[in-house]
N, C-alpha and C positions, 0 to 999 in steps of 0.2 A: 380903154378899162381894163382892170384886173380880171384872169379866166381862173376857173380855178375849174375841179370837179369833169364834169364830160366835158364843158366848154374846153377845159383845157385840150384835154386829150384829145379831142378832135380837133383843135388847131395843130397838137403836136403831131398828128399822123401827116396831115397835109404840109407841113411843113418839111417832116423827114420823107417824104414821100418826092417832095419838092427837087431836094439836094442831093438825095441818095444816088440818082442815076449816075452823077458825075464828078462827085465828090470821093477820093477814095478817103478810108476812115482807118488807114495805116499805120501802127502807131499813137492812136488814137484811144483814149479808158483812163479810168482810175483806179488804183494798185491799192491797195489795203496797206494802210502802215500801220497796224497798232498797234499800241503804246508807244510809236516813236515819236520824239518830241520835235516839236513846231521851235524853228530857229526867231524866239520872240523880240531879238537885237534888230532885224528887218525894219527899215523907216519908209512909209509910207505918208502920206497925205490924206488928212480929212476931208469931210465938206467944205468948211470953210479955208482949204487952202494948206491949213496949218499942218508941219511936219510931226508924225506921232511912232514913236517905235511899236510894233505888235504889242509890248511887253505893256501898255500902258491900259489893253482891254482886259488883260490875266490875271490871276493873281489869287483873287476871291471867289469866281463862277464860273461854272461850266459855259463855254463857248460854241455858238452853232457858226460856223464858217464854211461859208460858199464862194467859190472862185465863178466868176462870171464877168463877160463886160455888157456895159452901161445901152450899146447901141445892136446886141444881138437881135436880128431880126426874127428868132425862135426859140431854142430853148432858155435860152437866159431869162427870158421874160418868164416863161412857163414856172422855171425853177422858183425865180422869188416870189411870183403871184401865189402859187400855191405852200411856200415858206410862209408869204403872211396870212394866208387864209389859214392853215395850219394851228400855225403858234398861235393866233387871236383864239385857238376854243380852247389852248392848255390853262389850265388855272395855273399859270406861274406868270409873276409880273418883267418884262425887261429891265434890266437896271439894279432889280433887286434881287432876282433868282438867277437870273442868266444874261449873257451877252451875245450880240450877233455880229458878226463882223461880216461884211460883203467885199470882196476884192476883187476888183476890175482886171484883167489877166491884158488889157490893150493900155500901151503904155504913153498913147495919144489921149488917151481920154483924161479929162480935165478934174477938178473939184466940183464946177460948176455945174457939168453932167451928173456928177453923182448927187451933189445935192438936190438939183431936180428930180431923179430916182426917190431920192428920202421923201420928199417932200409928196409925191405920187404915193407912196405905198403909206406914208403916215395916216393921208385920208382913209386909205380902206382898214387899216388896223384900227385905229378908232378905240384904241385903248391908252389907260397909262403906263408911262416907261418908254413909250418907242422915240422919243426924240434923243433919253438919257442911254437908251439902251441897245439901238441899232445904229451901226456903223457903215457909211459907202466910205471904201476908199478907191483912192489912185495911185500910183507911183511908176519909179522906172523900170527898164527890163531886167534892171536885173536881182532886184528884191522880189518883182513876180515870179520869175525863172526859181529864183531859189525857195520862194515858199509852195508854189507848183511843185518841185522838184520833192521838196520834203513830206507833203500831203501825198503824192503818188499820182497827181493832175497831170494825162499827159495831152498836149493840144498842139495846133499847129497852125500856121496863117496860110489861107489857101489863095494863090494871086487870083485865080480865072474868075471866083466867086468874090474876092475881096470881103473872107468872112475868116473867123477863127474855125477851125473845127474842132471839135472838142463833145465832149459826154457831159451827161448831166447829175448831176449829185452834192449832196452836203455831207459835211461833219462834222462830228460833235467832240469836243475837247476838254478835257478835264481842265480845272483853274489854274494849273502849272503850265499846261501849254501841249499834254502830249494826248495823241489821237485817241479816241475810245470807241468813236462809234462811225460807220458811212452807212450813207441809204443813196442808194440809186434811182435815176429815173427825176420824174419832175411830180410824183406822189408823193408825199410823207402826210403819215396819218398820226393826229393829234396823239393818239395814245403811246405810237412808240417813240416820237417826239419827247413826250413830257418823260417817260419810261429811260431815254435815253441822257436826259440831261437828269433826272434823280440820281441814274447810276453813274454820271461821270463827276456827281457835286460827292461823291461817295455816302450819299444820302443825308446829307446839308440841309437840304430843299425834300419837299415831295409829303409823305403821308405814310402812316402803318399799313394803308390798304397798296399803296406802290412798293412796299417792301414784299408784301405777299406776292403780287404780279410779277417782280421782277424773278423772285424766287420761283415760281412756275412756269413764267413765260424768258426762258433765258435769251443774250442775242446771240442771232446766227450771221455768222460772217459771209458765209456763202450767199445768201438772199440779201441781207443788211435789215433783216426785218428780227423782231421778236415772237418770235415761237412758242406754242404751248409745249412743254414736255412734258408728255403723260404720265412717265415714270415718279417725276416732281407733286404733278398733281394729286397722284396715286399715293403718292409716299406723304404729303400733306393730308392727305382726307385719314388716310390710316392713322395718325399719329394724333387727328380730330376724336375718331373712334373710339381710341386707345385713352384719350382724355375723359371721354364723354363714360366709359365703360367705369373708369378706377372714379370719376363723380358718383355715378350713379351706387357704386359696392360702399360708398364711405357715405352714401346719404343711407341708403338702407339698414348699413350697419348700425348707424348713429339713431335710425329708428328705432331699430331692434332694441338696443342698448335701454333709450330712454320709454318704451314700451315693457319692458321690463321691470324697469324701475319702478315704475308708475303702479305696477301689477304688486312686486314686493311691498308698496307703502300702503295701496289698498288693504292687503293680506295683514296688515300690520295692525292698520286701523280698528281693521272688524275682530281682531285677537284682544283689542283693549276695551 
């Protein structure tokens, strides 16, 4: 069963408590490499076992990218569950407006495992575009390592627990494969995801409301969130107030001229 919200937070806490006591986190993390390009010639296998270069998923639409492994007992399932839950609430359609590319960091996982995960999450997403827009990939160690290095995803295998030790997060890229946004943890708000996709698309998707929000709520790379910039809100409010004043002056001036004209015409008719 897919988890979201408070259930996801509770399970994350239990998982973290279970392993934090004896698994070293040294060297683990996600380093932001904003504006860096992903090597799109790297070849992976899709859910059908076909060899596909990353380039096949880029070129026209922004991409949500996540590095996980499908048999992960903790963070990866929570990452994918919340991503599915949040993107389901975004009024954009996968395959039409964006693509999602999930890449396993475990070279031992095969396309059958990826296919099973895709079908499981498809039931939860339950909206048009999932089958064509969500891609669950597996691959060999070399392309996995190259992609992880390119996006700043630092992880390692922990032999005592027989698990990969890694951080949680997703990345947003431009259609050309440049890293545009990073979101950390296991919770991604629909608003942040939507704004990041609109931003990465260079405003080829989205609405005028999104563009206003992007002006007032710039991305903060330190927090991996879109935060309200008070000075921009005030600037926008000031511009709006100025426009209203100008419009009011124009209206009053026009009304005054109209009244004078009517008064003059009335006087002329009286004299006649």
